MMTF fields as JSON, N, C-alpha, C and O atoms, coordinates in Angstrom:
{
  "mmtfVersion": "1.0.0",
  "mmtfProducer": "UNKNOWN",
  "numBonds": 287,
  "numAtoms": 288,
  "numGroups": 72,
  "numChains": 1,
  "numModels": 1,
  "chainsPerModel": [1],
  "groupsPerChain": [72],
  "chainIdList": ["A"],
  "bondAtomList": [4, 2, 8, 6, 12, 10, 16, 14, 20, 18, 24, 22, 28, 26, 32, 30, 36, 34, 40, 38, 44, 42, 48, 46, 52, 50, 56, 54, 60, 58, 64, 62, 68, 66, 72, 70, 76, 74, 80, 78, 84, 82, 88, 86, 92, 90, 96, 94, 100, 98, 104, 102, 108, 106, 112, 110, 116, 114, 120, 118, 124, 122, 128, 126, 132, 130, 136, 134, 140, 138, 144, 142, 148, 146, 152, 150, 156, 154, 160, 158, 164, 162, 168, 166, 172, 170, 176, 174, 180, 178, 184, 182, 188, 186, 192, 190, 196, 194, 200, 198, 204, 202, 208, 206, 212, 210, 216, 214, 220, 218, 224, 222, 228, 226, 232, 230, 236, 234, 240, 238, 244, 242, 248, 246, 252, 250, 256, 254, 260, 258, 264, 262, 268, 266, 272, 270, 276, 274, 280, 278, 284, 282],
  "bondOrderList": [1, 1, 1, 1, 1, 1, 1, 1, 1, 1, 1, 1, 1, 1, 1, 1, 1, 1, 1, 1, 1, 1, 1, 1, 1, 1, 1, 1, 1, 1, 1, 1, 1, 1, 1, 1, 1, 1, 1, 1, 1, 1, 1, 1, 1, 1, 1, 1, 1, 1, 1, 1, 1, 1, 1, 1, 1, 1, 1, 1, 1, 1, 1, 1, 1, 1, 1, 1, 1, 1, 1],
  "groupList": [{"groupName": "MET", "atomNameList": ["N", "CA", "C", "O"], "elementList": ["N", "C", "C", "O"], "formalChargeList": [0, 0, 0, 0], "bondAtomList": [1, 0, 2, 1, 3, 2], "bondOrderList": [1, 1, 2], "singleLetterCode": "M", "chemCompType": "L-PEPTIDE LINKING"}, {"groupName": "ALA", "atomNameList": ["N", "CA", "C", "O"], "elementList": ["N", "C", "C", "O"], "formalChargeList": [0, 0, 0, 0], "bondAtomList": [1, 0, 2, 1, 3, 2], "bondOrderList": [1, 1, 2], "singleLetterCode": "A", "chemCompType": "L-PEPTIDE LINKING"}, {"groupName": "THR", "atomNameList": ["N", "CA", "C", "O"], "elementList": ["N", "C", "C", "O"], "formalChargeList": [0, 0, 0, 0], "bondAtomList": [1, 0, 2, 1, 3, 2], "bondOrderList": [1, 1, 2], "singleLetterCode": "T", "chemCompType": "L-PEPTIDE LINKING"}, {"groupName": "LYS", "atomNameList": ["N", "CA", "C", "O"], "elementList": ["N", "C", "C", "O"], "formalChargeList": [0, 0, 0, 0], "bondAtomList": [1, 0, 2, 1, 3, 2], "bondOrderList": [1, 1, 2], "singleLetterCode": "K", "chemCompType": "L-PEPTIDE LINKING"}, {"groupName": "ASN", "atomNameList": ["N", "CA", "C", "O"], "elementList": ["N", "C", "C", "O"], "formalChargeList": [0, 0, 0, 0], "bondAtomList": [1, 0, 2, 1, 3, 2], "bondOrderList": [1, 1, 2], "singleLetterCode": "N", "chemCompType": "L-PEPTIDE LINKING"}, {"groupName": "GLU", "atomNameList": ["N", "CA", "C", "O"], "elementList": ["N", "C", "C", "O"], "formalChargeList": [0, 0, 0, 0], "bondAtomList": [1, 0, 2, 1, 3, 2], "bondOrderList": [1, 1, 2], "singleLetterCode": "E", "chemCompType": "L-PEPTIDE LINKING"}, {"groupName": "ILE", "atomNameList": ["N", "CA", "C", "O"], "elementList": ["N", "C", "C", "O"], "formalChargeList": [0, 0, 0, 0], "bondAtomList": [1, 0, 2, 1, 3, 2], "bondOrderList": [1, 1, 2], "singleLetterCode": "I", "chemCompType": "L-PEPTIDE LINKING"}, {"groupName": "VAL", "atomNameList": ["N", "CA", "C", "O"], "elementList": ["N", "C", "C", "O"], "formalChargeList": [0, 0, 0, 0], "bondAtomList": [1, 0, 2, 1, 3, 2], "bondOrderList": [1, 1, 2], "singleLetterCode": "V", "chemCompType": "L-PEPTIDE LINKING"}, {"groupName": "ASP", "atomNameList": ["N", "CA", "C", "O"], "elementList": ["N", "C", "C", "O"], "formalChargeList": [0, 0, 0, 0], "bondAtomList": [1, 0, 2, 1, 3, 2], "bondOrderList": [1, 1, 2], "singleLetterCode": "D", "chemCompType": "L-PEPTIDE LINKING"}, {"groupName": "PHE", "atomNameList": ["N", "CA", "C", "O"], "elementList": ["N", "C", "C", "O"], "formalChargeList": [0, 0, 0, 0], "bondAtomList": [1, 0, 2, 1, 3, 2], "bondOrderList": [1, 1, 2], "singleLetterCode": "F", "chemCompType": "L-PEPTIDE LINKING"}, {"groupName": "HIS", "atomNameList": ["N", "CA", "C", "O"], "elementList": ["N", "C", "C", "O"], "formalChargeList": [0, 0, 0, 0], "bondAtomList": [1, 0, 2, 1, 3, 2], "bondOrderList": [1, 1, 2], "singleLetterCode": "H", "chemCompType": "L-PEPTIDE LINKING"}, {"groupName": "SER", "atomNameList": ["N", "CA", "C", "O"], "elementList": ["N", "C", "C", "O"], "formalChargeList": [0, 0, 0, 0], "bondAtomList": [1, 0, 2, 1, 3, 2], "bondOrderList": [1, 1, 2], "singleLetterCode": "S", "chemCompType": "L-PEPTIDE LINKING"}, {"groupName": "GLN", "atomNameList": ["N", "CA", "C", "O"], "elementList": ["N", "C", "C", "O"], "formalChargeList": [0, 0, 0, 0], "bondAtomList": [1, 0, 2, 1, 3, 2], "bondOrderList": [1, 1, 2], "singleLetterCode": "Q", "chemCompType": "L-PEPTIDE LINKING"}, {"groupName": "LEU", "atomNameList": ["N", "CA", "C", "O"], "elementList": ["N", "C", "C", "O"], "formalChargeList": [0, 0, 0, 0], "bondAtomList": [1, 0, 2, 1, 3, 2], "bondOrderList": [1, 1, 2], "singleLetterCode": "L", "chemCompType": "L-PEPTIDE LINKING"}, {"groupName": "TRP", "atomNameList": ["N", "CA", "C", "O"], "elementList": ["N", "C", "C", "O"], "formalChargeList": [0, 0, 0, 0], "bondAtomList": [1, 0, 2, 1, 3, 2], "bondOrderList": [1, 1, 2], "singleLetterCode": "W", "chemCompType": "L-PEPTIDE LINKING"}, {"groupName": "GLY", "atomNameList": ["N", "CA", "C", "O"], "elementList": ["N", "C", "C", "O"], "formalChargeList": [0, 0, 0, 0], "bondAtomList": [1, 0, 2, 1, 3, 2], "bondOrderList": [1, 1, 2], "singleLetterCode": "G", "chemCompType": "PEPTIDE LINKING"}, {"groupName": "PRO", "atomNameList": ["N", "CA", "C", "O"], "elementList": ["N", "C", "C", "O"], "formalChargeList": [0, 0, 0, 0], "bondAtomList": [1, 0, 2, 1, 3, 2], "bondOrderList": [1, 1, 2], "singleLetterCode": "P", "chemCompType": "L-PEPTIDE LINKING"}, {"groupName": "CYS", "atomNameList": ["N", "CA", "C", "O"], "elementList": ["N", "C", "C", "O"], "formalChargeList": [0, 0, 0, 0], "bondAtomList": [1, 0, 2, 1, 3, 2], "bondOrderList": [1, 1, 2], "singleLetterCode": "C", "chemCompType": "L-PEPTIDE LINKING"}],
  "groupTypeList": [0, 1, 2, 3, 4, 3, 2, 2, 5, 2, 5, 6, 1, 7, 6, 8, 9, 6, 10, 11, 9, 7, 8, 4, 5, 12, 3, 3, 12, 8, 11, 13, 1, 13, 6, 5, 13, 0, 3, 3, 14, 11, 15, 9, 5, 16, 3, 0, 14, 15, 12, 12, 11, 13, 7, 13, 5, 7, 2, 6, 6, 4, 0, 16, 1, 7, 0, 3, 1, 2, 16, 17],
  "groupIdList": [1, 2, 3, 4, 5, 6, 7, 8, 9, 10, 11, 12, 13, 14, 15, 16, 17, 18, 19, 20, 21, 22, 23, 24, 25, 26, 27, 28, 29, 30, 31, 32, 33, 34, 35, 36, 37, 38, 39, 40, 41, 42, 43, 44, 45, 46, 47, 48, 49, 50, 51, 52, 53, 54, 55, 56, 57, 58, 59, 60, 61, 62, 63, 64, 65, 66, 67, 68, 69, 70, 71, 72],
  "secStructList": [7, 7, 7, 7, 7, 1, 1, 7, 5, 7, 7, 7, 7, 2, 2, 2, 2, 2, 2, 2, 2, 7, 7, 1, 2, 2, 2, 2, 2, 2, 2, 2, 2, 2, 2, 2, 2, 2, 2, 2, 2, 2, 7, 1, 7, 7, 3, 3, 3, 6, 6, 6, 3, 3, 3, 7, 7, 7, 7, 7, 7, 1, 7, 7, 1, 7, 7, 7, 7, 7, 7, 7],
  "xCoordList": [-78.779, -78.417, -77.837, -78.417, -76.719, -76.078, -76.857, -77.34, -76.963, -77.632, -76.629, -75.605, -76.918, -76.037, -76.282, -77.426, -75.187, -75.327, -76.071, -75.841, -76.963, -77.698, -76.802, -76.966, -75.865, -74.953, -73.578, -73.056, -72.998, -71.689, -70.75, -71.179, -69.466, -68.449, -68.609, -68.87, -68.449, -68.576, -67.265, -66.327, -67.213, -66.031, -66.166, -65.325, -67.2, -67.403, -66.251, -65.924, -65.64, -64.544, -65.117, -66.074, -64.521, -64.988, -64.976, -65.936, -63.91, -63.801, -64.906, -65.499, -65.191, -66.275, -67.616, -68.448, -67.82, -69.056, -69.192, -70.251, -68.138, -68.174, -68.507, -69.368, -67.839, -68.072, -69.469, -70.015, -70.054, -71.391, -72.512, -73.603, -72.257, -73.317, -73.41, -74.511, -72.278, -72.253, -72.365, -71.54, -73.394, -73.654, -73.135, -73.247, -72.573, -72.056, -70.535, -69.98, -69.857, -68.397, -67.708, -66.732, -68.194, -67.581, -67.75, -66.815, -68.936, -69.168, -68.305, -67.841, -68.095, -67.245, -65.81, -65.193, -65.289, -63.935, -63.828, -62.829, -64.861, -64.88, -64.893, -64.204, -65.67, -65.759, -64.409, -63.983, -63.74, -62.437, -61.398, -60.563, -61.444, -60.518, -60.781, -59.842, -62.05, -62.403, -61.951, -61.459, -62.112, -61.653, -60.145, -59.672, -59.389, -57.935, -57.566, -56.662, -58.264, -57.995, -58.301, -57.535, -59.413, -59.784, -58.804, -58.493, -58.316, -57.309, -56.046, -55.462, -55.633, -54.424, -54.613, -53.708, -55.768, -56.041, -56.182, -55.645, -56.915, -57.212, -56.129, -55.928, -55.425, -54.45, -55.072, -54.387, -56.364, -57.068, -57.59, -57.855, -57.732, -58.343, -59.864, -60.377, -60.585, -62.047, -62.568, -61.954, -63.702, -64.336, -65.82, -66.393, -66.422, -67.869, -68.538, -68.111, -69.59, -70.425, -71.824, -72.393, -72.377, -73.669, -73.49, -72.383, -74.559, -74.515, -74.15, -73.654, -74.392, -74.171, -73.549, -73.75, -72.808, -72.175, -70.661, -70.097, -70.018, -68.566, -68.036, -68.494, -67.078, -66.614, -65.091, -64.407, -64.571, -63.154, -63.087, -63.802, -62.238, -62.102, -61.359, -60.361, -61.846, -61.201, -61.289, -62.341, -60.2, -60.201, -60.28, -59.44, -61.286, -61.469, -61.192, -61.749, -60.328, -59.947, -60.558, -60.654, -60.968, -61.526, -62.798, -62.975, -63.674, -64.965, -66.042, -65.85, -67.175, -68.263, -68.672, -68.53, -69.174, -69.535, -70.663, -70.695, -71.569, -72.702, -72.612, -72.621, -72.525, -72.502, -73.438, -73.518, -74.151, -75.032, -74.474, -74.068, -74.452, -74.045, -75.259, -75.968, -75.5, -76.625, -76.113, -75.192, -76.69, -76.258, -76.597, -77.565, -75.8, -76.042, -77.221, -77.577],
  "yCoordList": [-51.284, -51.071, -52.382, -53.451, -52.289, -53.458, -53.891, -53.065, -55.187, -55.717, -56.431, -56.914, -56.497, -57.169, -58.674, -59.122, -59.455, -60.907, -61.346, -60.823, -62.31, -62.833, -63.743, -63.825, -64.416, -65.306, -64.651, -64.234, -64.563, -63.934, -64.863, -65.783, -64.603, -65.395, -65.221, -64.122, -66.319, -66.279, -66.703, -67.116, -66.599, -67.003, -68.432, -68.876, -69.146, -70.529, -71.385, -71.325, -72.174, -73.059, -74.264, -74.893, -74.57, -75.677, -76.991, -77.759, -77.249, -78.492, -78.567, -79.628, -77.458, -77.435, -77.728, -78.446, -77.173, -77.426, -78.916, -79.502, -79.523, -80.954, -81.779, -82.657, -81.511, -82.298, -82.099, -83.016, -80.924, -80.687, -81.099, -81.452, -81.06, -81.296, -82.757, -83.269, -83.428, -84.807, -85.763, -85.739, -86.605, -87.473, -88.906, -89.708, -89.233, -90.571, -90.497, -89.683, -91.333, -91.258, -91.482, -90.797, -92.421, -92.67, -91.455, -91.072, -90.853, -89.656, -88.496, -87.684, -88.425, -87.379, -87.532, -86.559, -88.758, -89.017, -88.777, -88.238, -89.18, -88.94, -87.445, -86.987, -86.69, -85.241, -84.58, -83.723, -84.978, -84.403, -84.758, -83.926, -85.996, -86.414, -85.636, -85.23, -85.43, -84.68, -83.226, -82.652, -82.639, -81.265, -81.167, -80.222, -82.128, -82.125, -82.24, -81.549, -83.112, -83.237, -81.937, -81.518, -81.301, -80.054, -78.93, -78.105, -78.893, -77.896, -78.095, -77.135, -79.348, -79.661, -79.293, -78.731, -79.602, -79.342, -77.849, -77.349, -77.141, -75.732, -74.781, -73.705, -75.19, -74.298, -73.294, -72.393, -73.442, -72.522, -73.241, -74.443, -72.496, -73.016, -72.93, -71.969, -73.915, -73.843, -72.768, -72.472, -72.196, -71.174, -71.474, -72.088, -71.038, -71.182, -69.913, -68.804, -70.088, -68.98, -69.266, -70.313, -68.364, -68.626, -69.66, -69.862, -70.3, -71.277, -72.687, -73.482, -73.016, -74.387, -74.516, -75.534, -73.531, -73.602, -73.557, -72.577, -74.639, -74.737, -74.425, -75.019, -73.503, -73.038, -73.07, -72.691, -73.532, -73.404, -72.513, -72.746, -71.494, -70.597, -71.321, -71.997, -71.177, -71.795, -70.815, -70.223, -70.648, -69.819, -70.743, -71.627, -70.539, -71.359, -70.482, -69.393, -70.968, -70.21, -70.88, -72.105, -70.058, -70.547, -71.36, -72.387, -70.908, -71.566, -70.657, -69.442, -71.221, -70.382, -69.344, -69.571, -68.221, -67.121, -67.512, -67.036, -68.363, -68.724, -70.208, -71.059, -70.498, -71.887, -71.994, -71.074, -73.109, -73.338, -74.475, -75.502, -74.305, -75.381, -75.774, -74.921, -77.065, -77.549, -78.454, -79.239, -78.36, -79.218, -80.673, -80.98, -81.554, -82.995, -83.428, -84.606],
  "zCoordList": [-59.627, -58.245, -57.691, -57.879, -57.025, -56.424, -55.186, -54.411, -55.025, -53.838, -52.966, -53.449, -51.693, -50.738, -50.81, -50.886, -50.784, -50.756, -49.508, -48.418, -49.676, -48.528, -47.678, -46.461, -48.327, -47.623, -47.588, -48.621, -46.404, -46.254, -45.503, -44.807, -45.659, -44.971, -43.461, -42.973, -42.736, -41.278, -40.624, -41.304, -39.326, -38.557, -38.02, -37.237, -38.426, -37.965, -38.486, -39.671, -37.618, -38.026, -38.781, -38.331, -39.923, -40.755, -39.972, -40.035, -39.246, -38.46, -37.416, -37.218, -36.747, -35.759, -36.425, -35.87, -37.613, -38.354, -38.669, -38.445, -39.183, -39.526, -38.294, -38.353, -37.181, -35.972, -35.392, -34.778, -35.575, -35.018, -35.974, -35.527, -37.277, -38.253, -38.691, -38.892, -38.842, -39.342, -38.162, -37.249, -38.189, -37.044, -37.205, -36.278, -38.362, -38.622, -38.671, -39.41, -37.898, -37.797, -39.145, -39.453, -39.949, -41.254, -42.171, -42.874, -42.163, -42.981, -42.504, -43.305, -41.195, -40.632, -41.15, -41.585, -41.099, -41.582, -43.085, -43.56, -43.837, -45.282, -45.584, -46.495, -44.827, -45.02, -44.78, -45.554, -43.708, -43.384, -44.442, -44.796, -44.951, -46.004, -47.294, -47.98, -47.62, -48.82, -48.708, -49.68, -47.547, -47.334, -47.551, -48.183, -47.034, -47.22, -48.697, -49.165, -49.437, -50.875, -51.611, -52.479, -51.271, -51.934, -51.602, -52.461, -50.356, -49.983, -50.81, -51.312, -50.944, -51.705, -53.176, -53.794, -53.734, -55.134, -55.431, -56.42, -54.557, -54.83, -54.33, -54.894, -53.258, -52.652, -51.688, -51.205, -51.404, -50.519, -49.285, -49.314, -48.211, -46.991, -47.127, -47.701, -46.609, -46.664, -45.715, -44.69, -46.074, -45.248, -45.175, -46.075, -44.109, -43.964, -44.456, -44.135, -45.236, -45.703, -45.199, -45.507, -44.441, -43.823, -42.725, -42.225, -42.362, -41.274, -41.731, -40.933, -43.032, -43.477, -44.855, -45.517, -45.305, -46.618, -46.466, -45.979, -46.892, -46.844, -48.236, -49.213, -48.346, -49.652, -49.716, -48.766, -50.859, -51.178, -52.403, -53.378, -52.367, -53.515, -54.627, -54.38, -55.842, -56.989, -58.156, -58.398, -58.865, -60.067, -61.267, -61.437, -62.092, -63.288, -64.5, -64.634, -65.374, -66.564, -67.799, -67.87, -68.768, -70.037, -69.867, -70.523, -68.999, -68.819, -69.385, -69.444, -69.805, -70.302, -69.261, -68.059, -69.723, -68.839, -67.87, -66.735, -68.307, -67.446, -67.118, -68.007, -65.834, -65.366, -64.184, -63.37, -64.076, -62.942, -62.118, -62.664, -60.824, -59.915, -59.117, -58.583, -59.035, -58.25, -57.153, -57.379, -55.971, -54.871, -55.136, -55.831, -54.581, -54.735, -53.908, -53.91]
}
């Protein structure tokens, strides 16, 4: 039986999230620069999933079927 994802795409603006969540000006600027690099690399616009998850869509080819991603 298929289950519904607990985290779904939201309409929260990524820039608004960065400005409200990051309290250090240098980290804010670094975050915005990193987002721009990821947009350029992936070709996709970032989206918010849930209240605090920023996601860029990426298609990976020829990768193992099972991969685990862990937060930093």
